[in-house]
Phi, psi and omega in degrees: 000141183283131177292145181288342180273353181294132180299142186259354173191165181292119174286148181301328184285341182270350182280146170279152183301133183276162174308322183292320180295322181291322182292325178295319177298316182293317179296319178297323177294317182294318182293330178283324182291320185297315180300323183294319179297317182295321179297320180300310182301319183294321181292320177299313180297315178302313181300317184291319178299318177301317178297316183296313180296322178294319178297316175302314178301318181296314182294321179291330182293320178291325180295327181294338180269357177231080183287149178225121183300328181239090186298134177230158178294128178243179175296319184296310181297325178297319180292325175296313181297323178297317179299317177294320179296319178297320179298313183295323182294313183296319179299315179297317181296316178297322176299314176298319181298317182294319177298313180297319181297317181293324175302317180294319179295324178295315179300318182299309185293322182291326181295310189275341179260011187305310178301316181288331178294323182296315182296316178301321183293316181293323177293323175300323175299312178293330176298319175300313182291320179294329176292319178293323176300317178298318180296317180293319180290329179293341177284352175049052178291159179289138180289148177301143187300326186266011184303317186252027184228160165236164179304104192290311188303300181297325182287324183282355178280358177253137179226156180291138175208022181287349180280355178277134182241152179217045175203170181272155180301153182263129187274350180057041190272354180282340182154199186237142176242123171258141177227131170239102190270135179265180177085193179268189186305324185283320175296325180292323181298315180298316185296322181296314181288331172295320179296321178302315182293318180299318180301316177291320179300323186254015178048050186238162181265131180265130175271138180315126184298148173260155177246130183284140176287136181239136176293341176282308185275332176055055184224126182264009182300140176246181187309308185290350174281340186242317182250156177283108184294318179298314180296320175308308185291315182290325182291327185263003180303320175294353181252312184215164173265134182232137173232166182276331180206163179292153171302152186301326181291342177259349185286339182271358184287142172269099189293331177288320183296327183265010179061040176256009174262125181240116183261177176296332175294330185280350184216146180289159176293139182047062176289147180280160179303328180301325178296317181291319181290326184274323190249330183265323179299320177301325178294319180294316181296324182284312187254358176067011178195144172224142181242111179273123179249120184101282174052044175272109179055046183257023176225125181295158174266338175207143358279140176205147186296151185304311182293329177290321178293320176298325177298320180300312177294319183299323178294312184292314190272339186233322185276332181266109178235144181292152177294157184306323182301314177291321178297318184292314175295327176295321180294320178295320179299314179295323178299316183282333174295324182266013175055047172058040186275345182080006180287139172248118182288166184293339180254359187300318183291337174280337183267316185240008170065226182296333183295343175299310180294320181295329177292323180290316182299317184290342183250000184301319185293339181233042182291143176211172187293131184288142177266131179291149176220145178260133175261133179233121176262110176270094177277073186230032174283159187304325183292319177292320176303311181293320182290331181293336181068017179265165181244145187229042172068024182264359180068207184291327179299320180290315182302317182292319181295314182288328174292321175295324176295315180298320182299329180276312189261334181228063186296327177296320178294316183298316175301312181300322179293327177285330189250355183229146171282112180254158174307140177292163181301320181295322176293320177301315185296318181292337175273002179075028185258008178251138178296145178293139179284159177306324178294316178296322182295317183287328174294326177297315182294322178296318178295328179288339173113002180298126184283171187297337184270004183293134176279122184239123171261122184255123172259153184072049189272007175274074187281144175291127182104357176092171182295342182300335182293342180280351180304313182299327182287316182289336176292328175273322181236092186293338179272040178263131184223161168239174179296328178293336177280324188273333182248138183286167182294324178294326179286335180259002184299320183288345180262358183299138178068013176239084183298326182288325180285327173295320178296328176301319179291322173298322179300316178297314178297323177286318188292325184272359182294157177289329174213142182236129181242119176267155179244349179216110185293343178278352187286135180292322179297315178299317181294314180296317178297312183294321178296320180298320179293322175298309187298315185253354190283342178062026174084013184236016182235083182290146179231135177265116180246094180290141173278103187290332179294318182288320178299320182297324179287333176285320181288337178297338181259020193286356179269346184233337186293144179270155186297320182298319177291317181300314179301318179297313181292322179296312181300322180294314182301316182280326180303323182293341177261359185262068175219161186285112186244128173278162188297125175286157184303135180067013177258164193291135175285339177292326183265323186238075184283357179286079180208161189295338182283333187254319188229153179247147176278139181258354181262000000 
């Protein structure tokens, strides 16, 4: 477990001076020295030219008083010619010297400014595309018909049915399972449901899971701070036995001493049920308890028994409900997103419970047409950026900052990067393995045809690079908001310093939206939101899943591509992902619930 006292990121005072900062000091010294040197040279030249011209004028004046009918070259005329030649020669020399000196200065500046020039160049390219997007949006064209829709007929033929059971309750008599789940709220949600399945598989009693403190998320919230504990226990009672704590006789055991602690290092990712039966069940029978620490994605999706897979879906879509405090604030968020229209969306009652109806009642007297809104999940926080191993045109300064972050929060990844030849950032980008930047995300929405008046809710607004990165978004879409814009500081006060609880509000805002756009398919929040919308959406909750590999090849041409061509290619890349898909083998039921274990066909 990560200590709460562990530093969560590099403080500015602990960093050593970067090459970039040293270059700036050197450049500053050079830029102050060069004007002084140039001024001295210019003054010297002016003085010399003044002397030469005065001397020439004096000699010509004397010649005018000594006329000669047959002019011949004399010493005086030779001296004038010589003086003019010397002047021209010196002037030419100075001009060539100046040119050469400026070349050296340019070379010096280019050498030390190379990273920032690269950054400026990329921003310049995006500035061009953003300007084209602004011009296109200003034309106020009609939106494509299918922009706010998914293929209704095939999508609506699936309905939720994970609440159906076909087995007897589990007594949990073999022992107890403890789980301390790592990651953020979404990783922890997956871990909880996997633990429920393992408890049923091993006929064991599940103790209410604990959440590990993370130096990335910095949240001390536990299960009962986010989810309704009583509902969780009661809803799953027909499936497994759940208790709030270990029996007193087991609480004093040193679990490490008796080898009852199992970490993620001790088991492979997405382990099969046979692994648990062979290696974990004997520990439970022997010691009466096993403690999983981490438990990140440690249960396979295939092969697994039908009823166990259905239990997984039942836990995620039915058993986990947010506590009333989160539901109430979530309902307020939805109400303001819909501009107090009084509309109750198709997913609201599953997300905010009884507060959905109260929201409708309070607004009935002043009902008006609801405004549709698009939810955009920008997974562009520093932890994602650092973990991706991609580069985002920040030069040496960015590389040092992200490497320092990896050293603290992802030491294993940092070690792997030093000891193993990994794909380069450009290769990662070309394979679609880099998260979309805010600029790329908003360009994608513009190309898809969302008009300038579209209401956009942005989740994950704590962007790497600061809030200024939202400027490009708001310039194109003025009606872009975050939960921090819609809820007052007083309304958010009880959520301060609890990132998981704030993420729950983002989950509600994204899941209930009329259309949802993800920017990173590997994000757990995007996966859970899209799955929830499939499960309860009835074929009316479209999700935009960009093919990042194809988008990467399009964005690589952003300095030359015309907007019409860009628009066509982006729409084609996204249209190919917008189809009704059943769960592929070994893929997550949380993201792809269209399978016989979770949903039933009506046709």
